[in-house]
Every structure is written in structure tokens, then in C-alpha cells.
C-alpha positions in Angstrom: 25.8 98.3 106.2 26.4 99.1 102.6 29.1 96.9 100.6 31.0 99.9 100.1 31.5 100.6 103.8 32.4 96.9 104.5 36.2 96.8 105.4 37.4 93.0 105.0 38.5 91.7 108.6 40.8 88.6 109.5 40.4 87.2 112.8 42.9 85.1 115.0 42.8 83.8 118.3 39.7 83.7 120.3 35.7 84.6 120.5 36.3 87.8 122.1 38.6 88.9 119.2 35.4 87.5 117.1 33.1 90.3 118.9 35.6 93.2 118.7 36.1 92.4 115.1 32.4 93.2 114.4 33.0 96.3 116.2 36.0 97.4 113.9 34.0 96.2 111.0 31.1 98.7 111.8 33.6 101.7 112.8 36.2 101.6 110.1 33.1 100.9 107.5 31.2 104.0 108.8 34.7 105.6 108.6 34.7 105.3 104.9 37.6 102.7 105.1 36.2 100.2 102.4 39.4 99.3 100.7 40.9 98.2 104.5 41.9 94.7 105.5 42.3 94.7 109.2 44.0 91.8 111.1 43.1 91.3 114.5 45.7 88.8 115.8 46.5 86.8 118.5 49.3 86.2 120.8 48.8 82.8 122.6 51.0 80.9 121.0 54.2 81.5 118.7 52.2 79.5 115.9 49.1 82.2 116.0 51.8 85.2 115.2 53.2 83.1 112.3 49.9 82.5 110.5 48.9 86.2 111.2 52.4 87.2 109.2 51.6 84.7 106.6 48.3 86.0 105.8 49.3 89.8 105.5 51.8 89.2 103.0 49.8 87.3 101.4 46.9 90.2 101.8 49.5 92.7 100.5 50.7 90.7 97.6 46.8 90.1 96.1 45.8 93.7 97.4 48.4 96.0 96.8 46.6 99.3 96.9 44.7 98.3 100.3 45.5 99.9 103.7 46.9 97.5 105.8 45.8 97.9 109.6 47.2 95.3 112.3 45.8 95.2 116.0 45.0 92.4 118.7 47.0 91.2 121.1 50.0 90.8 119.2 49.9 94.0 118.0 49.5 95.5 121.8 52.5 93.4 123.3 55.1 94.2 120.3 53.9 97.0 118.2 57.1 97.7 116.4 57.6 94.4 115.6 54.2 94.6 113.0 54.9 98.2 111.6 58.4 97.1 110.8 56.7 95.0 108.7 56.6 96.7 105.0 53.2 95.6 104.0 51.6 97.4 107.3 50.1 100.6 107.2 48.9 101.2 110.3 49.0 99.4 114.2 46.6 100.1 116.4 46.2 99.1 120.4 43.7 96.5 121.9 42.1 99.5 123.0 42.7 102.0 120.0 40.7 99.6 117.7 37.5 100.0 119.7 37.6 103.6 119.2 35.6 105.3 116.5 37.5 108.7 116.5 40.7 106.4 115.7 38.7 104.9 112.3 37.8 108.5 111.8 41.4 109.8 111.7 42.6 106.9 109.3 39.5 106.8 107.3 40.2 110.7 106.9 43.6 109.9 105.7 45.5 112.2 108.9 46.5 108.9 110.7 48.9 110.2 113.8 51.6 108.1 112.7 52.0 104.1 112.1 51.6 102.9 115.7 48.9 104.1 118.0 49.2 102.0 121.1 48.5 102.7 124.4 49.2 101.3 128.1 46.5 98.3 128.3 47.3 98.2 131.9 45.9 101.7 133.2 42.7 100.9 131.6 39.7 100.5 134.2 36.7 100.3 131.8 35.4 97.9 129.2 34.3 99.3 125.4 30.9 100.3 125.3 30.1 99.3 122.1 26.8 97.7 121.2 26.9 94.8 118.7 23.5 93.8 116.9 24.6 91.9 114.2 27.5 89.0 113.5 28.6 89.0 110.1 29.2 85.4 108.7 28.3 84.1 112.0 24.6 82.4 113.2 25.5 83.1 117.1 26.4 86.1 118.5 29.5 86.7 120.6 28.8 89.0 123.6 31.8 90.3 125.5 31.1 90.5 129.3 34.7 91.2 130.5 38.1 92.2 129.2 41.6 91.4 130.7 42.7 89.0 133.4 44.1 89.6 136.9 46.1 86.5 137.0 49.6 86.0 135.8 50.4 82.3 134.8 53.7 81.7 133.8 53.0 80.8 130.4 50.6 83.5 129.3 51.3 86.8 127.9 47.9 87.7 127.1 47.4 90.3 130.4 49.8 92.2 129.0 47.9 92.6 125.6 44.5 92.6 127.3 45.6 94.5 130.8 43.9 94.0 134.2 40.3 92.3 134.9 37.2 95.1 134.0 33.9 94.2 133.9 30.8 95.1 131.6 27.6 96.2 133.4 25.0 93.8 134.1 22.5 96.4 132.0 24.3 96.6 129.3 25.2 93.2 128.8 21.2 92.4 128.8 21.0 95.4 126.4 23.4 94.0 124.1 21.4 90.6 124.2 18.2 92.2 123.4 19.5 93.8 120.2 21.2 90.4 119.2 17.5 88.7 120.0 16.0 91.2 118.0 18.4 90.4 114.9 17.1 87.2 115.0 20.2 85.9 116.8 19.0 82.3 118.1 22.3 81.6 120.2 24.5 84.1 122.5 27.9 83.0 123.5 28.9 84.9 127.1 32.7 85.8 126.0 36.0 87.3 127.5 39.8 86.8 128.6 38.5 85.6 131.9 34.9 85.3 131.9 34.6 83.5 135.6 36.3 87.0 137.0 33.1 89.0 135.9 32.0 91.0 138.5 35.3 90.9 140.9 35.8 94.2 140.2 32.2 95.5 140.7 30.3 96.6 144.2 29.3 93.6 146.0 31.3 91.5 143.8 28.4 89.6 141.8 29.1 86.4 140.3 28.9 84.8 136.9 26.2 82.6 137.8 24.2 85.7 139.4 24.5 87.3 135.5 23.5 84.1 133.7 20.3 83.9 135.9 19.3 87.6 135.2 20.1 87.3 131.8 18.1 84.4 130.9 15.1 86.2 133.1 15.6 89.1 131.4 15.6 88.2 127.7 13.0 84.9 127.8 13.0 84.9 123.9 16.5 84.1 123.7 16.3 80.1 122.7 20.3 79.4 123.8 22.9 80.6 126.0 26.4 79.4 125.9 29.6 80.1 128.2 32.8 80.0 126.7 35.7 79.2 128.7 36.1 79.0 132.2 37.8 78.6 135.0 37.6 75.3 137.0 39.1 77.2 140.0 36.2 79.4 141.0 33.3 77.3 141.8 30.1 78.9 141.6 27.3 78.0 143.2 24.5 80.1 141.7 25.9 79.0 138.3 25.7 75.2 139.2 21.8 76.1 140.1 21.2 77.6 137.0 23.0 75.0 135.0 20.5 72.4 136.6 17.0 73.8 136.2 17.3 76.2 133.1 17.3 74.5 129.7 18.3 77.5 127.7 21.7 77.2 129.5 23.5 74.9 126.9 25.0 71.5 128.4 28.7 72.3 127.4 31.5 74.1 129.3 35.0 74.6 127.8 37.4 74.6 131.1 40.9 76.0 131.0 42.6 73.0 132.6 46.2 73.2 130.8 47.5 70.1 132.7 46.9 67.2 134.8 49.8 67.3 137.3 49.8 69.1 140.4 53.3 69.7 140.4 53.2 71.5 136.7 49.9 73.4 137.7 51.8 75.2 140.4 54.7 75.9 138.1 52.2 77.2 135.8 51.1 79.4 138.7 47.0 77.6 137.8 44.6 78.2 141.0 43.7 74.5 140.8 44.7 71.1 141.4 43.9 67.9 139.3 41.6 67.3 142.2 39.6 70.3 141.9 38.8 69.8 137.9 37.1 66.2 138.9 35.3 67.6 141.9 34.3 70.7 139.4 33.0 67.9 136.4 31.6 65.7 139.2 29.0 68.0 140.9 28.2 69.9 137.4 27.5 66.2 135.9 25.4 65.2 139.2 23.4 68.6 138.6 23.1 68.3 134.7 23.8 64.2 133.4 23.7 65.1 129.7 26.8 68.1 130.3 29.7 67.7 128.2 33.4 69.2 129.0 36.0 70.4 126.8 39.2 71.5 127.9 42.5 73.6 126.9 45.5 71.2 127.6 49.0 72.1 127.0 51.7 69.4 125.7 55.3 69.7 127.0 55.3 72.4 129.5 59.3 73.1 131.1 60.4 70.6 133.3 57.3 68.0 132.2 58.1 64.4 133.0 56.6 61.0 131.6 54.7 60.9 134.6 53.7 64.4 134.8 52.2 63.9 131.0 50.5 60.6 131.8 48.8 62.8 134.5 47.2 64.7 132.0 46.2 61.7 130.5 44.4 60.4 133.5 42.8 63.4 134.3 40.9 63.5 130.6 39.8 60.2 131.3 38.6 60.7 135.4 37.4 63.8 134.6 35.1 62.7 131.7 36.8 65.3 129.3 35.2 65.0 125.7 36.3 68.0 123.4 40.2 68.5 123.8 42.1 71.7 122.4 45.5 70.7 122.4 48.6 73.4 122.5 52.1 72.2 121.9 53.8 74.7 124.8 55.4 77.6 123.2 57.8 80.0 124.9 56.3 83.5 124.7 59.0 85.8 125.5 58.5 87.8 128.8 56.9 85.0 130.4 58.7 83.2 133.6 58.0 79.9 131.5 60.3 81.0 128.9 63.4 81.1 131.3 62.4 77.5 132.7 64.3 74.4 131.1 62.5 73.7 127.8 61.9 70.1 126.6 63.1 69.0 123.3 60.5 70.6 120.7 60.1 66.9 119.0 59.1 65.4 122.1 56.8 68.0 122.7 55.2 67.4 119.4 54.9 63.7 120.2 52.8 64.6 123.4 50.7 66.7 122.1 49.8 63.9 119.5 49.3 61.8 121.9 46.9 64.0 123.4 45.0 64.7 120.5 44.8 60.8 119.9 43.3 60.4 123.3 40.8 63.2 122.6 40.0 62.1 119.3 39.2 58.4 120.8 36.9 59.6 123.5 35.1 61.9 121.0 34.8 58.7 118.6 32.8 56.8 121.5 31.0 59.6 122.9 29.6 59.9 119.3 28.7 56.5 118.9 27.0 56.7 122.2 24.9 59.4 120.6 23.7 57.4 117.8 19.9 56.8 117.9 19.3 59.8 120.4 17.6 63.6 119.9 19.0 66.4 120.1 18.7 70.4 118.9 20.8 71.6 116.0 21.9 75.4 115.3 22.2 75.5 111.5 25.6 77.3 110.5 27.0 76.8 107.1 25.5 74.1 104.1 23.8 72.6 106.8 26.4 72.1 109.4 26.1 73.3 112.8 26.4 72.3 116.3 24.0 70.4 119.0 23.1 71.7 122.3 26.4 69.7 123.7 28.3 71.5 121.0 28.7 68.3 119.1 29.4 69.0 115.4 26.4 67.8 113.1 25.6 67.4 109.4 21.9 68.0 108.5 20.6 65.2 106.0 18.1 66.4 103.2 17.3 69.8 101.9 19.2 73.0 102.3 18.0 74.8 105.7 18.3 78.5 106.6 21.7 79.4 108.4 20.6 80.3 112.0 17.7 77.8 112.0 17.0 75.6 115.1 16.0 72.5 113.9 15.2 69.4 116.2 17.1 65.9 114.9 17.4 62.4 115.7 21.1 61.4 114.8 21.9 58.3 112.8 25.2 58.0 112.2 28.7 59.1 113.4 31.0 60.3 110.2 34.5 61.4 110.9 34.4 64.0 113.3 31.0 65.0 113.1 27.4 63.4 113.8 24.8 63.0 110.4 21.4 64.1 111.8 17.8 64.1 110.2 15.0 66.1 110.6 12.4 64.8 113.3 
């Protein structure tokens, strides 16, 4: 793509947003919006929205003549709030942002109003756009589904993404081939709730079936990785392919959220603590080198000391290594926002305790890896990730981003592993 057709994208939130930003980069560039700054927002937490607003104000100060477009989940849920910002020129919904015609309208200077946001709950299909390269990324993020049919009491995202809509298997395979042909060494299957892939399709195929077909159909793909999955839906095919296919990376990030059964019920999650332990034990039995990450929420309404302790216990019992901790943030329009709230300082203290637990577990895990071998995907500045998603720094001469390098782990250095070529 020519540089003149390269609008600036600022992406917040999930990996799905990264995929969508690439679609927008291409479509807005083709429409001639080279002077646009597009903000792809996230609505998971109030902090994510605050960061986006701060970035928009900074962008306007630094680029007084740019056209600022705001889209993403936060814009879909509350478009007027973003349109009211004096720095913002246009607000697009999550469906509209992936429509080439909409970018052509903006590119021609014929915008149909500042706000173009439709009813995302009425959508029945996913965007059909292919992405064959990723600006600034060494791995490809491939959307396999959109939306979510579940209604966790803390989560506003279904109202920004709509209900579950699966991408057809053949289209996913075609996209994966394009990415591999473009030199992509690792593909990450992403979506809002990828474990629900296929639930809206004839025969209700499962995620494991998709992974098996994809790896068979694209034999030149070196590495396939899954984004966050739900431990409430064990998938026999996924466990089978995890056991026998080395190209499926030994790392699963689980949407756990809490370790106390009563809190999980109040969250309207579909699993209990024992289900998480059972899932991890079965995956570890089939793939002994597997490593788990998890999302955890600290300070959910009504959380007691015992409930918080249950989260710490579950992290240890399930053998979770990488933690992504969210201090509870009430989202307007969700049932959890109406529940009795904990003091903010207490929430921050409990989040800090969960993060401390995560750092301690990661340090022990890293120490045990010293002297072992792995394969590293080099990203920027000789920094990258191993097969189990451990962050690594390659010693020695510069290696091109996107390279796969066989390495030996020599030492642990803060939050990463120092490695050298084998």
C-alpha cells in the first residue's frame, strides 16, 4: 500500500480489534483518507475508555487538520458520548467500520452525519473481508466469529458486538492461506467468544473440528494459536488435536474470571471452579508442556475475603501461569453495576494481590525453564515469544522480525527469558 494511503490507526482492547484495524487501514486508505486518525475503542473497562479519550485529545492537539474517526465497542454502545467530544469528526459503529462504502463516503467528503451506528443486535453475518498482511505485527490475527450469545452480568461487550456469528470454515481456511503466502509464521484465531464458533451453523461444528481442518488444509502454516477460550465448553476434538498436533501451540488463555462458585453464579458464568481444574488437568494430561493464562476479575460486587482467597487458590490448583487481572469496573447497563459495590481501595488491593500471585508463579515457571530448548517467534528488536507464549529476548546479532529461531534459554531477566540460538 502506498504511504499516501496509510491512515493512522490507534487500537485499544482485544485481538479482534487488531484484525478489524487492518481491515479499516486498507479500506480507509483505498478511500483516500490518508489524513485520518482512526480510534478503534474498547468498552471492557472504564479505564480503556479513559485511555481512548485521552489519546483522542492528544491526537487533536498534535494534528489539528486531521480527520478523527472513532469506532469500536465503546462507540457502538454510546455513540453520542464520543460525538460530543469537540475533537471528533465522525463516529462509526462496529458493523459500519468494516463496510468499504462507508469509508468511500467519508473519503469523498460526503459524510452522512457525524454518527453512523446501526443496530448491531440485528446482524446475522460476519464481515467477509480478507486480510493478507498485518501492519506492525509478526503474527496474523484471524477472525473466526463475532459477537456473544451469553450475558455475563459484568459484561457490556455483547451490546457492542451483537450475538454470535460464525465465519464459514472455507473462508477461514482461505484467509489463513493468504496470510501464510504473505509470510506469516503464526496465526491467532480470534473473536469475541471463539469457543462458540459453529453454534449458529448447520450441524453445529465445534472449534476443535475447525482447528483440525485448518491445520490439514494449510500444511505450510508453522504455528497456530488460540485466543481466549471458555472452560465451560470442553471440546473433545480440540483436546485430541492438542494432543497430537505440534503446530497447535501449547498455550491456552482461559476466560475464568473468578475462583469462588457463588461469585461465578452471580457473574452468570457457565462454569464452576471444579470445571476449570478438570479442564486444565485434562489438557495437561494430553499435552504435558501446555501453559495456561487466565483473565481474573478482582473485587466483583459482594466479594468476601473468602471469595477472594478462592480465586488465589484456584490459580494455584489449576496451575495458571500468566494472569491478566481486571479490577472490577461497573459498566452502565449491566446487572453487576446495580449490585452492592466494594470500596475502590479494596478492589485495587485485591487486584494487586492477584497480580503479585501471578508474578510469583511466572517467576517460578521461568526459573524452571532455564537450560531448556524452545522455538522463538522474533518480533521487534530481538524480542518475541516462545511456543508457550513466554516472552523472550534473543542475544546476539539482530534477527529479522517474523523469523522462527530454535533457542536455548539461558537466564531469566525480570518479565522475560534471555535466549540464544541453538
